[in-house]
PAZA-794080 format. One record per residue (C-alpha): residue number from 0; x, y, z. Coordinates in Angstrom, 2 decimals, always signed. Example, Ala and Ser with C-alpha at 12.3 -4.5 7.8 and 13.67 -1.06 7.14 Angstrom:
[fike 0, [+12.30, -4.50, +7.80]]
[fike 1, [+13.67, -1.06, +7.14]]
//
This chain:
[fike 0, [-15.02, -17.03, -12.44]]
[fike 1, [-14.64, -13.46, -14.36]]
[fike 2, [-13.28, -11.09, -12.04]]
[fike 3, [-13.72, -7.16, -12.60]]
[fike 4, [-11.35, -5.22, -10.37]]
[fike 5, [-11.94, -1.40, -10.14]]
[fike 6, [-8.61, +0.77, -9.96]]
[fike 7, [-10.09, +3.93, -10.68]]
[fike 8, [-7.26, +5.95, -9.38]]
[fike 9, [-4.54, +3.36, -9.54]]
[fike 10, [-2.52, +1.95, -13.16]]
[fike 11, [-1.58, -1.50, -13.14]]
[fike 12, [+0.56, -1.30, -16.38]]
[fike 13, [+2.24, +2.15, -15.75]]
[fike 14, [+3.23, +4.10, -19.23]]
[fike 15, [+7.11, +4.17, -18.21]]
[fike 16, [+9.02, +1.07, -17.98]]
[fike 17, [+9.18, -1.42, -15.10]]
[fike 18, [+6.41, -2.53, -12.73]]
[fike 19, [+4.13, -0.21, -10.92]]
[fike 20, [+5.32, +1.30, -7.83]]
[fike 21, [+2.06, +2.77, -5.60]]
[fike 22, [+0.79, +0.38, -2.79]]
[fike 23, [-3.03, -0.08, -4.78]]
[fike 24, [-1.17, -0.58, -8.28]]
[fike 25, [+1.02, -2.98, -7.25]]
[fike 26, [-1.48, -4.83, -5.72]]
[fike 27, [-3.92, -4.89, -8.45]]
[fike 28, [-1.26, -5.83, -10.74]]
[fike 29, [+0.30, -8.44, -8.57]]
[fike 30, [-2.59, -9.96, -7.24]]
[fike 31, [-4.97, -10.54, -10.99]]
[fike 32, [-2.18, -11.81, -12.17]]
[fike 33, [-2.08, -14.35, -9.18]]
[fike 34, [-5.84, -14.51, -9.59]]
[fike 35, [-5.20, -15.78, -13.53]]
[fike 36, [-2.90, -18.08, -12.35]]
[fike 37, [-5.64, -20.39, -10.49]]
[fike 38, [-7.80, -19.89, -13.26]]
[fike 39, [-9.85, -16.83, -12.89]]
[fike 40, [-10.22, -13.79, -15.75]]
[fike 41, [-9.60, -10.40, -14.19]]
[fike 42, [-10.15, -7.58, -16.44]]
[fike 43, [-9.13, -4.36, -14.82]]
[fike 44, [-10.85, -1.36, -15.32]]
[fike 45, [-8.67, +2.10, -14.62]]
[fike 46, [-9.50, +5.85, -15.89]]
[fike 47, [-6.90, +6.67, -18.61]]
[fike 48, [-4.70, +9.43, -17.16]]
[fike 49, [-1.75, +9.60, -20.21]]
[fike 50, [-3.04, +10.36, -23.67]]
[fike 51, [-1.24, +7.44, -25.42]]
[fike 52, [-2.59, +4.67, -23.23]]
[fike 53, [-4.37, +2.53, -25.28]]
[fike 54, [-7.97, +1.20, -25.37]]
[fike 55, [-7.50, -2.13, -23.71]]
[fike 56, [-4.50, -3.58, -22.89]]
[fike 57, [-2.90, -7.24, -21.88]]
[fike 58, [-1.20, -7.74, -18.64]]
[fike 59, [-0.31, -11.13, -18.84]]
[fike 60, [-2.44, -14.41, -19.71]]
[fike 61, [-5.98, -13.87, -18.47]]
[fike 62, [-5.11, -10.06, -17.32]]
[fike 63, [-6.68, -7.19, -19.25]]
[fike 64, [-6.65, -3.28, -18.55]]
[fike 65, [-9.16, -0.88, -19.96]]
[fike 66, [-8.61, +2.57, -19.54]]
[fike 67, [-12.03, +4.67, -19.26]]
[fike 68, [-11.91, +8.11, -20.51]]
[fike 69, [-13.04, +10.15, -17.69]]
[fike 70, [-11.18, +13.75, -17.36]]
[fike 71, [-8.28, +15.02, -17.97]]
[fike 72, [-5.71, +12.32, -19.21]]
[fike 73, [-3.26, +12.86, -17.44]]
[fike 74, [-2.19, +12.35, -13.10]]
[fike 75, [-5.07, +13.92, -11.18]]
[fike 76, [-4.31, +14.26, -7.06]]
[fike 77, [-6.94, +12.70, -5.22]]
[fike 78, [-9.21, +15.77, -4.57]]
[fike 79, [-8.89, +16.42, -8.07]]
[fike 80, [-9.88, +12.87, -9.48]]
[fike 81, [-12.71, +12.62, -6.86]]
[fike 82, [-14.36, +15.07, -9.85]]
[fike 83, [-14.40, +12.83, -12.82]]
[fike 84, [-15.40, +10.00, -10.42]]
[fike 85, [-19.46, +10.07, -11.79]]
[fike 86, [-18.07, +10.17, -15.31]]
[fike 87, [-15.85, +6.97, -14.86]]
[fike 88, [-18.98, +5.29, -13.71]]
[fike 89, [-21.16, +5.71, -16.00]]
[fike 90, [-18.00, +4.64, -18.92]]
[fike 91, [-17.92, +1.50, -16.32]]
[fike 92, [-21.76, +1.21, -16.03]]
[fike 93, [-21.57, +0.81, -20.04]]
[fike 94, [-18.77, -2.24, -19.86]]
[fike 95, [-20.57, -3.78, -17.19]]
[fike 96, [-23.75, -3.88, -19.54]]
[fike 97, [-21.33, -5.34, -21.96]]
[fike 98, [-19.78, -7.93, -20.18]]
[fike 99, [-20.90, -8.64, -16.70]]
[fike 100, [-18.60, -10.29, -14.58]]
[fike 101, [-19.46, -12.65, -11.70]]
[fike 102, [-18.23, -10.13, -9.07]]
[fike 103, [-17.00, -6.69, -9.74]]
[fike 104, [-14.03, -5.81, -7.08]]
[fike 105, [-13.37, -2.13, -6.19]]
[fike 106, [-10.17, -0.99, -4.47]]
[fike 107, [-10.56, +2.71, -2.45]]
[fike 108, [-13.19, +4.68, -1.43]]
[fike 109, [-13.40, +5.94, -5.26]]
[fike 110, [-13.13, +3.19, -6.71]]
[fike 111, [-15.85, +1.76, -3.87]]
[fike 112, [-18.04, +4.59, -5.06]]
[fike 113, [-17.86, +4.32, -9.31]]
[fike 114, [-18.09, +0.50, -8.78]]
[fike 115, [-21.50, +1.05, -6.49]]
[fike 116, [-22.75, +3.58, -9.24]]
[fike 117, [-22.22, +1.57, -12.19]]
[fike 118, [-23.71, -0.95, -9.88]]
[fike 119, [-27.23, +0.24, -9.80]]
[fike 120, [-28.84, -1.76, -11.92]]
[fike 121, [-31.32, -4.91, -10.62]]
[fike 122, [-28.99, -6.98, -12.80]]
[fike 123, [-25.79, -6.28, -10.88]]
[fike 124, [-22.91, -8.61, -9.75]]
[fike 125, [-21.86, -8.74, -6.30]]
[fike 126, [-19.58, -6.34, -5.15]]
[fike 127, [-16.67, -6.80, -2.97]]
[fike 128, [-14.79, -3.62, -1.34]]
[fike 129, [-10.96, -3.43, -0.37]]
[fike 130, [-9.48, -0.63, +1.64]]
[fike 131, [-6.79, -0.09, +2.68]]
[fike 132, [-6.86, +2.49, +4.75]]
[fike 133, [-9.93, +4.07, +6.16]]
[fike 134, [-10.04, +7.57, +7.75]]
[fike 135, [-11.35, +6.49, +11.06]]
[fike 136, [-8.21, +4.42, +11.43]]
[fike 137, [-5.98, +7.37, +10.12]]
[fike 138, [-7.79, +9.58, +12.61]]
[fike 139, [-6.87, +7.38, +15.85]]
[fike 140, [-3.02, +8.07, +14.59]]
[fike 141, [-3.57, +11.48, +14.87]]
[fike 142, [-4.11, +12.08, +10.49]]
[fike 143, [-6.25, +14.83, +9.78]]
[fike 144, [-10.02, +14.10, +9.51]]
[fike 145, [-11.97, +14.16, +6.53]]
[fike 146, [-15.72, +14.33, +7.37]]
[fike 147, [-16.71, +13.14, +3.39]]
[fike 148, [-14.94, +10.94, +3.06]]
[fike 149, [-15.80, +9.34, +6.27]]
[fike 150, [-19.62, +9.05, +5.48]]
[fike 151, [-18.83, +7.69, +2.08]]
[fike 152, [-16.48, +5.26, +3.20]]
[fike 153, [-19.12, +4.05, +5.75]]
[fike 154, [-21.79, +4.31, +2.25]]
[fike 155, [-19.56, +1.98, +0.47]]
[fike 156, [-19.06, -0.20, +2.96]]
[fike 157, [-22.48, -0.90, +3.69]]
[fike 158, [-23.33, -1.33, +0.18]]
[fike 159, [-20.65, -3.93, -0.32]]
[fike 160, [-21.64, -7.49, -0.15]]
[fike 161, [-18.42, -8.46, +1.81]]
[fike 162, [-15.34, -5.89, +2.70]]
[fike 163, [-11.87, -6.62, +2.66]]
[fike 164, [-9.53, -4.77, +4.62]]
[fike 165, [-5.54, -5.04, +5.38]]
[fike 166, [-5.48, -4.71, +9.17]]
[fike 167, [-7.58, -6.42, +12.06]]
[fike 168, [-7.34, -2.00, +13.83]]
[fike 169, [-9.60, -1.56, +10.23]]
[fike 170, [-12.09, -4.26, +10.95]]
[fike 171, [-12.28, -2.65, +14.02]]
[fike 172, [-12.97, +0.51, +12.99]]
[fike 173, [-16.05, -0.92, +10.63]]
[fike 174, [-17.29, -2.70, +13.38]]
[fike 175, [-17.77, +0.93, +15.78]]
[fike 176, [-19.79, +1.76, +12.28]]
[fike 177, [-22.48, -1.24, +12.75]]
[fike 178, [-21.08, -3.57, +10.15]]
[fike 179, [-21.49, -6.97, +10.71]]
[fike 180, [-18.15, -8.76, +11.62]]
[fike 181, [-18.96, -11.64, +9.33]]
[fike 182, [-18.89, -9.18, +6.39]]
[fike 183, [-15.96, -8.26, +6.83]]
[fike 184, [-12.39, -9.88, +6.14]]
[fike 185, [-8.74, -8.69, +6.73]]
[fike 186, [-6.94, -10.15, +4.02]]
[fike 187, [-3.20, -8.27, +4.05]]
[fike 188, [-1.00, -6.58, +1.09]]
[fike 189, [+1.64, -9.08, +0.32]]
[fike 190, [+5.16, -9.28, -1.19]]
[fike 191, [+7.30, -11.26, -3.65]]
[fike 192, [+9.31, -12.83, -2.13]]
[fike 193, [+10.87, -14.52, -5.12]]
[fike 194, [+12.08, -11.20, -5.77]]
[fike 195, [+12.55, -9.59, -2.20]]
[fike 196, [+15.32, -12.38, -0.76]]
[fike 197, [+17.33, -12.52, +1.66]]
[fike 198, [+20.30, -13.82, -0.60]]
[fike 199, [+21.38, -11.79, -3.52]]
[fike 200, [+23.48, -9.15, -5.04]]
[fike 201, [+24.07, -5.49, -2.72]]
[fike 202, [+24.80, -2.41, -4.24]]
[fike 203, [+27.43, +0.35, -2.77]]
[fike 204, [+25.44, +3.48, -4.39]]
[fike 205, [+23.74, +5.83, -2.02]]
[fike 206, [+26.20, +4.50, +0.67]]
[fike 207, [+29.38, +6.15, +1.95]]
[fike 208, [+32.28, +4.09, +1.98]]
[fike 209, [+32.22, +1.92, +5.37]]
[fike 210, [+34.18, +4.09, +8.02]]
[fike 211, [+34.29, +3.34, +11.70]]
[fike 212, [+31.03, +0.80, +11.38]]
[fike 213, [+28.44, +3.04, +10.34]]
[fike 214, [+25.15, +1.95, +10.64]]
[fike 215, [+23.26, +1.92, +7.59]]
[fike 216, [+19.69, +3.35, +7.85]]
[fike 217, [+17.12, +2.89, +4.77]]
[fike 218, [+13.33, +4.36, +4.48]]
[fike 219, [+10.61, +4.18, +1.51]]
[fike 220, [+8.80, +6.93, +2.47]]
[fike 221, [+6.39, +9.66, +0.54]]
[fike 222, [+8.36, +12.76, +0.24]]
[fike 223, [+5.61, +15.03, +0.78]]
[fike 224, [+4.77, +13.36, +4.31]]
[fike 225, [+5.75, +13.79, +7.82]]
[fike 226, [+7.67, +10.68, +7.62]]
[fike 227, [+10.94, +11.79, +6.12]]
[fike 228, [+11.26, +14.72, +8.53]]
[fike 229, [+11.25, +12.52, +11.33]]
[fike 230, [+13.74, +10.42, +10.22]]
[fike 231, [+16.00, +13.33, +9.83]]
[fike 232, [+15.41, +14.27, +13.25]]
[fike 233, [+16.71, +10.72, +13.71]]
[fike 234, [+19.48, +10.54, +12.13]]
[fike 235, [+21.09, +13.81, +14.22]]
[fike 236, [+20.71, +11.73, +17.08]]
[fike 237, [+22.27, +8.72, +15.77]]
[fike 238, [+26.05, +9.90, +14.82]]
[fike 239, [+27.47, +6.82, +13.92]]
[fike 240, [+24.77, +6.14, +11.57]]
[fike 241, [+23.51, +7.60, +7.75]]
[fike 242, [+20.46, +7.03, +5.85]]
[fike 243, [+19.00, +6.11, +2.52]]
[fike 244, [+15.68, +7.62, +1.67]]
[fike 245, [+13.64, +6.65, -1.22]]
[fike 246, [+11.32, +8.47, -2.27]]
[fike 247, [+7.41, +6.71, -2.39]]
[fike 248, [+5.39, +6.54, -5.88]]
[fike 249, [+5.30, +9.47, -6.98]]
[fike 250, [+7.74, +10.41, -9.99]]
[fike 251, [+9.55, +13.21, -8.65]]
[fike 252, [+12.54, +14.51, -9.99]]
[fike 253, [+14.54, +15.67, -7.27]]
[fike 254, [+16.27, +18.23, -8.54]]
[fike 255, [+12.75, +20.59, -9.26]]
[fike 256, [+10.96, +18.87, -6.10]]
[fike 257, [+10.23, +21.25, -3.47]]
[fike 258, [+9.29, +18.53, -1.13]]
[fike 259, [+13.19, +17.02, -1.64]]
[fike 260, [+14.97, +20.83, -1.65]]
[fike 261, [+12.65, +21.42, +1.84]]
[fike 262, [+14.03, +18.09, +3.14]]
[fike 263, [+17.74, +18.70, +1.78]]
[fike 264, [+17.59, +22.23, +3.76]]
[fike 265, [+16.44, +20.73, +6.69]]
[fike 266, [+19.31, +18.07, +7.17]]
[fike 267, [+21.40, +20.76, +6.19]]
[fike 268, [+20.22, +22.44, +9.63]]
[fike 269, [+20.71, +19.30, +11.28]]
[fike 270, [+24.52, +19.10, +10.00]]
[fike 271, [+23.48, +15.66, +8.62]]
[fike 272, [+23.26, +16.47, +5.29]]
[fike 273, [+26.87, +14.59, +4.30]]
[fike 274, [+24.94, +11.58, +6.17]]
[fike 275, [+21.58, +10.93, +4.38]]
[fike 276, [+21.31, +10.39, +0.71]]
[fike 277, [+17.35, +11.45, -1.13]]
[fike 278, [+16.42, +9.18, -4.13]]
[fike 279, [+14.08, +9.41, -6.22]]
[fike 280, [+11.34, +5.95, -6.95]]
[fike 281, [+13.57, +3.15, -7.43]]
[fike 282, [+13.36, +0.80, -10.07]]
[fike 283, [+11.17, -2.32, -8.22]]
[fike 284, [+13.89, -4.58, -9.92]]
[fike 285, [+16.57, -3.15, -8.45]]
[fike 286, [+15.28, -2.59, -4.94]]
[fike 287, [+15.96, -5.79, -3.49]]
[fike 288, [+19.97, -4.94, -4.13]]
[fike 289, [+19.49, -1.74, -2.17]]
[fike 290, [+17.49, -3.13, +0.88]]
[fike 291, [+20.00, -5.93, +1.58]]
[fike 292, [+22.77, -3.26, +1.68]]
[fike 293, [+21.20, -1.63, +4.40]]
[fike 294, [+21.39, -2.48, +8.46]]
[fike 295, [+18.29, -1.86, +9.83]]
[fike 296, [+14.75, -0.48, +7.79]]
[fike 297, [+12.88, +2.22, +9.40]]
[fike 298, [+9.50, +3.90, +9.14]]
[fike 299, [+8.95, +7.36, +10.50]]
[fike 300, [+5.45, +7.36, +8.77]]
[fike 301, [+2.78, +7.98, +11.82]]
[fike 302, [+0.88, +5.56, +9.95]]
[fike 303, [+1.63, +2.71, +6.94]]
[fike 304, [-1.73, +1.95, +5.10]]
[fike 305, [-0.47, -0.86, +2.88]]
[fike 306, [+2.44, -2.05, +4.82]]
[fike 307, [+4.15, -3.14, +0.95]]
[fike 308, [+7.92, -1.52, +1.78]]
[fike 309, [+8.15, -2.84, +5.26]]
[fike 310, [+6.66, -6.25, +4.12]]
[fike 311, [+10.02, -6.20, +1.17]]
[fike 312, [+12.17, -5.26, +4.05]]
[fike 313, [+11.31, -7.69, +5.70]]
[fike 314, [+11.75, -10.37, +2.94]]
[fike 315, [+15.04, -9.44, +2.38]]
[fike 316, [+15.98, -10.20, +6.01]]
[fike 317, [+16.15, -6.45, +7.55]]
[fike 318, [+15.52, -5.76, +11.42]]
[fike 319, [+12.83, -3.03, +11.36]]
[fike 320, [+11.72, -0.66, +13.53]]
[fike 321, [+7.94, +0.96, +13.07]]
[fike 322, [+5.66, +2.15, +15.19]]
[fike 323, [+2.73, -0.23, +16.22]]
[fike 324, [-0.05, +1.32, +13.43]]
[fike 325, [-2.02, -0.62, +10.69]]
[fike 326, [-1.00, -3.36, +9.11]]
[fike 327, [+2.36, -3.10, +10.68]]
[fike 328, [+0.92, -4.20, +13.84]]
[fike 329, [+0.45, -7.00, +12.58]]
[fike 330, [+3.44, -7.96, +9.99]]
[fike 331, [+6.30, -7.02, +12.58]]
[fike 332, [+6.67, -9.11, +15.49]]
[fike 333, [+7.71, -7.38, +18.53]]
[fike 334, [+11.22, -8.66, +20.03]]
[fike 335, [+10.75, -11.20, +17.19]]
[fike 336, [+11.58, -9.40, +14.02]]
[fike 337, [+11.91, -5.83, +15.14]]
[fike 338, [+10.98, -3.50, +16.99]]
[fike 339, [+7.22, -1.64, +17.13]]
[fike 340, [+7.15, +1.85, +19.13]]
[fike 341, [+3.97, +3.94, +20.58]]
[fike 342, [+5.28, +6.85, +18.47]]
[fike 343, [+7.16, +7.56, +15.71]]
[fike 344, [+9.26, +10.78, +17.32]]
[fike 345, [+12.58, +10.81, +16.36]]
[fike 346, [+13.86, +10.28, +19.80]]
[fike 347, [+12.04, +6.73, +20.26]]
[fike 348, [+13.57, +5.91, +16.47]]
[fike 349, [+16.92, +6.85, +17.48]]
[fike 350, [+16.47, +4.68, +20.73]]
[fike 351, [+15.18, +1.61, +19.38]]
[fike 352, [+17.94, +1.55, +16.97]]
[fike 353, [+20.61, +2.15, +18.67]]
[fike 354, [+19.37, -0.62, +21.22]]
[fike 355, [+19.19, -2.40, +17.89]]
[fike 356, [+22.27, -2.12, +15.94]]
[fike 357, [+24.83, -2.60, +19.69]]
[fike 358, [+23.21, -6.40, +19.65]]
[fike 359, [+23.95, -7.30, +16.12]]
[fike 360, [+23.22, -11.19, +16.99]]
[fike 361, [+20.00, -9.63, +17.79]]
[fike 362, [+19.54, -7.96, +14.56]]
[fike 363, [+20.77, -10.63, +12.60]]
[fike 364, [+17.93, -12.69, +14.12]]
[fike 365, [+15.28, -10.20, +14.09]]
[fike 366, [+15.38, -10.20, +10.21]]
[fike 367, [+15.99, -13.81, +9.39]]
[fike 368, [+12.61, -14.44, +11.51]]
[fike 369, [+11.23, -11.26, +8.92]]
[fike 370, [+12.20, -13.15, +6.03]]
[fike 371, [+10.69, -16.41, +7.66]]
[fike 372, [+7.33, -14.20, +8.49]]
[fike 373, [+7.09, -12.50, +5.19]]
[fike 374, [+7.52, -15.95, +2.98]]
[fike 375, [+4.77, -17.76, +5.38]]
[fike 376, [+2.01, -14.94, +6.16]]
[fike 377, [+2.62, -12.46, +3.24]]
[fike 378, [+3.50, -14.50, +0.13]]
[fike 379, [+0.78, -12.98, -2.66]]
[fike 380, [-0.25, -16.83, -3.28]]
[fike 381, [-1.76, -16.81, -0.17]]
[fike 382, [-3.14, -13.52, -0.52]]
[fike 383, [-4.68, -14.29, -3.58]]
[fike 384, [-5.96, -17.83, -1.50]]
[fike 385, [-7.72, -15.46, +0.90]]
[fike 386, [-8.90, -13.19, -1.97]]
[fike 387, [-10.58, -16.24, -3.62]]
[fike 388, [-12.53, -17.41, -0.39]]
[fike 389, [-14.00, -13.76, +0.06]]
[fike 390, [-15.12, -13.60, -3.34]]
[fike 391, [-17.23, -17.17, -2.51]]
[fike 392, [-18.93, -15.31, +0.24]]
[fike 393, [-19.86, -12.84, -1.70]]
[fike 394, [-21.27, -14.68, -4.08]]
[fike 395, [-24.03, -16.88, -2.20]]
[fike 396, [-28.00, -16.21, -3.70]]
[fike 397, [-28.55, -12.08, -2.98]]
[fike 398, [-32.32, -12.38, -3.32]]
[fike 399, [-34.35, -10.92, -0.59]]
[fike 400, [-31.18, -9.17, +0.60]]
[fike 401, [-31.81, -5.14, +1.90]]
[fike 402, [-29.00, -2.25, +1.65]]
[fike 403, [-27.72, -2.16, +4.87]]
[fike 404, [-25.95, +1.54, +5.19]]
[fike 405, [-22.86, +1.13, +7.98]]
[fike 406, [-23.47, +3.64, +10.52]]
[fike 407, [-27.01, +2.45, +11.41]]
[fike 408, [-27.10, +1.43, +14.34]]
[fike 409, [-24.02, +2.66, +15.38]]
[fike 410, [-22.81, +4.08, +18.88]]
//
């Protein structure tokens, strides 16, 4: 099968050395390689976001990345990148006309918009749309409403031949929009359980020398979001703990980062600056060592769209404390692999961490169960197999089918 993946905003082959870090890039890079191992040919279409990127690059056997020119050749914020989606769609349409795939798979709503626009001609391949997150689900988690994005997501879902989402709550939101349930599949994010493992080396970096059995808490989060602030408030309530916050996917230089400076000031005001370490993004080759050196993984985020960091922590046998929303609500089994909370408030997180670390045997059991769950449910091999089934559902004869707009008939 010839598969075209559309990733306008992601970069599965980053210009810097190492593996991609952001959720969409990790998903696309790993999934495409797994599909190629199964005998498929995959081409990933991404926007050229750096001047030194080649027109075409091989990511592995059976996987090619093509960079399409659309807008300035630099990284853009989502709001700025959408201004160039039309140009990206036009370039994508030209490539699809030259090399028609059997299925067109878009990741994220901007890529979906480009895929739908590029596939307007009658000979368009079936479209599979993956949403890691929907604004409707984000609103339920207390995040801001984005009306234009919500309307576009509904229109894309209605135009796609099949939709894949990462959690059941997103399938519920699509059903509320009026999309038939048989056109939606839950295909979660995955984790490399050969790389993220319970066994292996650890690191003493970022941690203070252990004194008085201090609990080591770790989290991977976007410094610009509210999760890091919540973690600082949590640490203030846990006198016997220290915290390492690994910056999310953004490539930041901490001394120049306004967000890092703000968090350092907040930590100082809270009196925990001697017990917290803020790091920049950690190379994925080194991340397992850092995870294994911690005692517990805590998410201070109100909503985890991909949940990749939580899955990686579970694969390294860390018990997890997090709010039960999105994919986290399905990945973490409350009372078995970690503790799920109704809210991500600092006091609730602190109580959960204290209860967990007060019972070392229970914490160890949670970690073992989490590693088993990651290896049995969330391997990329399984994610690729489930994605193949989605393609097969999208491939049957579509002649005579009428375009369906999600939202038609919705209540």
